[in-house]
C-alpha positions, -999 to 999 in steps of 0.1 A, spaced: 358 -810 -147 335 -807 -177 310 -835 -180 285 -842 -208 258 -825 -187 278 -793 -191 278 -794 -229 248 -776 -244 229 -793 -271 216 -781 -305 186 -758 -300 203 -739 -273 205 -702 -283 242 -698 -274 251 -721 -303 237 -697 -328 253 -666 -314 285 -649 -326 309 -653 -296 326 -623 -281 363 -615 -285 384 -623 -254 403 -595 -238 441 -599 -240 460 -607 -220 434 -633 -210 420 -632 -175 428 -660 -150 391 -671 -154 395 -674 -192 427 -694 -188 409 -718 -164 380 -722 -188 404 -731 -216 423 -755 -193 390 -773 -184 381 -775 -221 415 -791 -229 411 -814 -199 377 -826 -212 392 -836 -246 421 -854 -229 398 -872 -206 373 -881 -233 400 -897 -253 411 -919 -224 391 -951 -225 390 -956 -188 381 -920 -179 355 -917 -207 338 -948 -195 340 -939 -158 325 -904 -164 303 -913 -194 322 -888 -217 317 -888 -255 351 -887 -272 358 -854 -288 387 -839 -308 375 -803 -304 354 -781 -281 344 -745 -284 335 -723 -254 299 -717 -267 294 -755 -263 298 -751 -226 275 -720 -226 303 -694 -226 299 -670 -255 336 -663 -259 360 -669 -288 380 -698 -273 385 -733 -287 404 -764 -276 416 -790 -301 433 -824 -294 440 -848 -322 466 -866 -341 469 -865 -379 476 -895 -402 514 -890 -398 512 -891 -360 517 -853 -355 498 -841 -325 477 -810 -324 470 -801 -287 458 -765 -285 438 -741 -264 433 -710 -285 419 -675 -279 404 -654 -307 413 -678 -335 406 -667 -371 414 -680 -406 437 -656 -423 441 -676 -455 427 -707 -471 429 -729 -502 404 -729 -530 404 -767 -529 378 -783 -506 379 -815 -486 354 -835 -465 353 -864 -442 338 -895 -460 321 -906 -427 306 -871 -422 311 -849 -391 298 -852 -356 296 -828 -327 294 -831 -289 264 -807 -290 245 -829 -315 231 -862 -301 220 -875 -335 237 -888 -366 234 -862 -395 243 -879 -428 260 -859 -455 293 -843 -466 305 -811 -450 327 -793 -475 356 -774 -459 388 -757 -471 415 -783 -476 442 -760 -462 439 -731 -438 462 -707 -420 449 -698 -385 461 -669 -363 452 -670 -326 466 -664 -292 476 -689 -265 468 -688 -228 498 -665 -222 486 -640 -248 513 -649 -273 504 -650 -310 503 -684 -327 501 -691 -365 491 -726 -376 492 -739 -412 468 -769 -413 457 -794 -439 436 -825 -440 418 -837 -408 434 -809 -385 421 -782 -410 386 -797 -408 386 -799 -370 398 -764 -366 372 -751 -391 344 -770 -373 354 -754 -340 357 -719 -355 322 -723 -369 309 -726 -333 323 -692 -326 302 -678 -354 269 -695 -345 273 -721 -374 266 -758 -369 284 -784 -391 251 -795 -408 245 -760 -420 272 -768 -447 255 -800 -459 238 -797 -493 200 -799 -485 191 -813 -520 220 -837 -522 236 -844 -488 263 -866 -503 272 -841 -531 310 -836 -534 326 -816 -562 350 -837 -584 380 -817 -572 371 -820 -535 395 -843 -515 378 -871 -496 394 -878 -462 387 -912 -447 385 -912 -409 
């Protein structure tokens, strides 16, 4: 079971590395890592378990965050319409995206960052992602709104990018007029 002590924090070199592609079909070890990542998100969103094990609630986790430099992410969230996004993905990549941007009005957070970083993180409003599941089958996801933002945050981890790298240094709350604010 992944605990908070297993999640590396900002400043750790693995968070700035470009993670390695995962061999397909995935090994049993890679499948188990992905299962544990998904389990962390599920447990962290359960009030009793998160309190018992002192877990910070999360909606996404990338393998580099547990000191494994491989292109794997887990995501667990629900959009505003109640649609659930529960995925463990291998070698995910954005294959198309909108020109329009969006951002969370409350800003973004990260399990690897123990401080509040104020500012807007501009992301694509819509993305299409191609990835592989634990069985090595290809998956294609079309995402918008909060799910699109969460997936882009996790994909950034695979490329050594932290969410605050996207915040405008001169004007942290700058948002283009045509950017779509998302309240969360």
